[in-house]
C-alpha positions as CSV (number, residue, x, y, z in Angstrom):
1,X,0.0,0.0,0.0
2,X,1.1,3.5,-0.8
3,X,-0.1,6.1,1.7
4,X,-0.6,9.7,0.5
5,X,-0.8,12.4,3.2
6,X,-2.6,15.5,2.1
7,X,-2.3,19.1,3.4
8,X,-5.4,18.7,5.6
9,X,-3.5,15.7,7.3
10,X,-5.9,13.2,5.8
11,X,-4.3,10.1,4.4
12,X,-5.5,8.2,1.2
13,X,-4.2,4.7,0.5
14,X,-3.6,3.2,-2.9
15,X,-2.7,-0.4,-3.8
16,X,-0.5,0.6,-6.7
17,X,1.9,3.3,-7.9
18,X,0.2,6.4,-9.2
19,X,1.0,9.8,-10.6
20,X,0.6,13.2,-9.0
21,X,-2.2,13.8,-11.5
22,X,-3.9,10.6,-10.3
23,X,-3.9,11.9,-6.8
24,X,-5.5,15.2,-7.9
25,X,-8.1,13.2,-9.9
26,X,-8.8,11.0,-6.9
27,X,-9.5,14.1,-4.8
28,X,-11.7,15.7,-7.4
29,X,-11.9,15.8,-11.2
30,X,-12.2,19.6,-11.0
31,X,-8.9,19.7,-9.0
32,X,-7.1,17.8,-11.7
33,X,-8.4,20.3,-14.3
34,X,-7.1,23.2,-12.2
35,X,-3.8,21.6,-11.2
36,X,-0.6,23.1,-12.4
37,X,1.9,20.9,-10.5
38,X,2.2,19.0,-7.3
39,X,4.5,19.2,-4.4
40,X,5.6,15.7,-3.4
41,X,7.7,15.4,-0.3
42,X,8.6,19.1,-0.6
43,X,9.7,18.8,-4.3
44,X,7.7,20.5,-7.1
45,X,7.0,18.0,-9.8
46,X,4.8,17.8,-12.9
47,X,1.5,15.9,-12.8
48,X,3.0,12.9,-14.6
49,X,5.5,12.3,-11.7
50,X,5.2,8.7,-10.5
51,X,4.6,8.2,-6.8
52,X,5.8,4.7,-5.7
53,X,6.2,5.1,-1.9
54,X,4.4,6.8,1.0
55,X,4.5,10.5,0.4
56,X,3.1,13.9,1.4
57,X,1.3,15.5,-1.6
58,X,0.0,18.9,-2.2
59,X,-1.7,19.8,-5.5
60,X,-0.8,23.3,-6.7
61,X,-3.4,25.4,-8.6
62,X,-3.2,28.9,-10.0
63,X,-4.6,30.2,-6.7
64,X,-1.5,29.0,-4.8
65,X,1.3,31.4,-3.8
66,X,3.7,29.5,-6.0
67,X,1.5,29.6,-9.1
68,X,2.9,32.8,-10.7
69,X,6.5,31.5,-10.7
70,X,5.2,28.2,-12.2
71,X,3.3,30.0,-14.9
72,X,6.3,32.2,-15.7
73,X,8.5,29.1,-16.0
74,X,6.0,27.5,-18.4
75,X,5.8,30.7,-20.4
76,X,9.6,30.6,-21.1
77,X,9.1,27.3,-22.9
78,X,6.2,28.9,-24.8
79,X,8.4,31.8,-25.9
80,X,11.1,29.4,-27.1
81,X,8.5,27.3,-29.0
82,X,7.2,30.5,-30.7
83,X,10.7,31.6,-31.6
84,X,11.6,28.3,-33.1
85,X,8.3,28.2,-35.1
86,X,9.0,31.7,-36.5
87,X,12.7,31.6,-37.0
88,X,13.6,27.9,-37.2
89,X,17.3,27.1,-37.7
90,X,18.2,30.8,-37.9
91,X,18.2,30.9,-34.1
92,X,19.6,28.9,-31.1
93,X,17.6,28.7,-27.9
94,X,19.9,29.3,-24.9
95,X,18.6,29.8,-21.3
96,X,15.1,31.0,-20.3
97,X,14.4,31.2,-16.6
98,X,11.5,32.7,-14.7
99,X,12.8,35.6,-12.6
100,X,11.4,37.4,-9.6
101,X,9.0,39.7,-11.5
102,X,9.0,38.3,-15.0
103,X,10.6,35.8,-17.3
104,X,12.9,35.8,-20.3
105,X,14.6,33.6,-22.8
106,X,18.0,34.3,-24.3
107,X,18.0,33.5,-28.0
108,X,21.0,33.6,-30.2
109,X,20.1,35.3,-33.5
110,X,22.3,36.9,-36.1
111,X,20.4,40.2,-36.0
112,X,18.7,41.7,-33.0
113,X,14.9,41.3,-32.6
114,X,12.9,44.3,-33.8
115,X,9.7,45.6,-32.3
116,X,7.9,43.9,-35.2
117,X,9.6,40.6,-34.3
118,X,8.5,41.0,-30.7
119,X,4.9,41.5,-31.8
120,X,5.1,38.5,-34.1
121,X,6.5,36.4,-31.2
122,X,3.6,37.5,-28.9
123,X,1.0,36.6,-31.6
124,X,2.7,33.2,-32.2
125,X,2.6,32.5,-28.5
126,X,-1.2,33.2,-28.4
127,X,-1.6,30.8,-31.3
128,X,0.3,28.1,-29.5
129,X,-1.7,28.6,-26.3
130,X,-4.9,28.2,-28.4
131,X,-3.7,24.8,-29.5
132,X,-3.9,23.7,-25.9
133,X,-1.2,21.0,-26.3
134,X,0.0,19.4,-23.1
135,X,3.6,19.7,-21.8
136,X,4.9,16.1,-21.8
137,X,8.0,15.1,-20.0
138,X,10.2,12.6,-21.9
139,X,13.4,11.0,-20.9
140,X,15.9,10.5,-23.8
141,X,19.4,9.0,-24.0
142,X,21.9,11.9,-23.8
143,X,23.1,11.4,-27.4
144,X,19.5,11.7,-28.7
145,X,18.8,14.9,-26.8
146,X,21.7,17.0,-28.1
147,X,20.8,19.6,-30.7
148,X,20.8,23.0,-29.1
149,X,24.5,23.6,-28.6
150,X,23.9,26.1,-25.8
151,X,22.1,23.4,-23.8
152,X,24.7,20.6,-23.7
153,X,24.7,20.5,-19.9
154,X,21.0,20.2,-19.5
155,X,19.3,16.8,-19.4
156,X,15.5,17.1,-19.0
157,X,13.4,17.2,-22.1
158,X,9.8,18.4,-22.6
159,X,7.6,18.1,-25.6
160,X,5.0,20.7,-26.5
161,X,3.3,19.5,-29.7
162,X,6.2,19.2,-32.2
163,X,8.5,21.4,-30.2
164,X,11.2,19.8,-27.9
165,X,12.9,21.9,-25.3
166,X,15.8,20.8,-23.1
167,X,15.3,22.1,-19.5
168,X,17.4,21.5,-16.4
169,X,14.4,22.0,-14.2
170,X,11.0,20.4,-13.9
171,X,8.5,21.8,-16.3
172,X,5.5,22.4,-14.2
173,X,2.4,22.9,-16.3
174,X,0.1,20.1,-17.4
175,X,-1.3,22.2,-20.3
176,X,-1.3,25.7,-21.6
177,X,-4.6,26.3,-19.9
178,X,-2.6,27.6,-17.0
179,X,-1.2,30.5,-19.0
C-alpha cells in the first residue's frame, strides 16, 4: 500500500503506484483540471510524476502562492517554441528562466529582434496557447537529446506538440490552460 498524506492531514491509501495527477483526480476531477503541478515530499513535480512510496502530496493550482512562478516558467518554454516556429534554424535557444518579477529567454540570433519581431512572437505565443497542447516530460538518452548547442549541460526534455525543449528544471504545467 502507498499512503498519501494531504495538506489537511488526511491520508489516502492506494494499492498501486500512481502519478501526482492521479492523486488530484482522486481528490476531485475539477482539482485535476485546475492543477498546475504537485509538491511531493517538498519537491515541485509535474503531474506525470510517479509516486511509488508513502509521500506527502499537495496539489498546486493557479490560486496557490507558487503559481505565478510556475506560470512564468512554463511561459519561457512557450516563448522558445514560438521563436523556433517563427525563425527555425536561424536561431539557437539558450537559457530561459523565470525571474522574480517576470521571465525571459536568451535567444542567439544573427540580427537583434525588432519591435515587429516581438509583436510576431507574442502573436505566435497566443496561437500556440490556443492549440492547448500538453507539456509532456520525456526521458531520452543523452546522445539523442543534443541539438541546441547552448544546452549541452541540460538533461531534462519536454515536448510541446512538435517542439522539444531541453530544460534543467521540472516543467510544471500540465497544459497551456494555466497561462
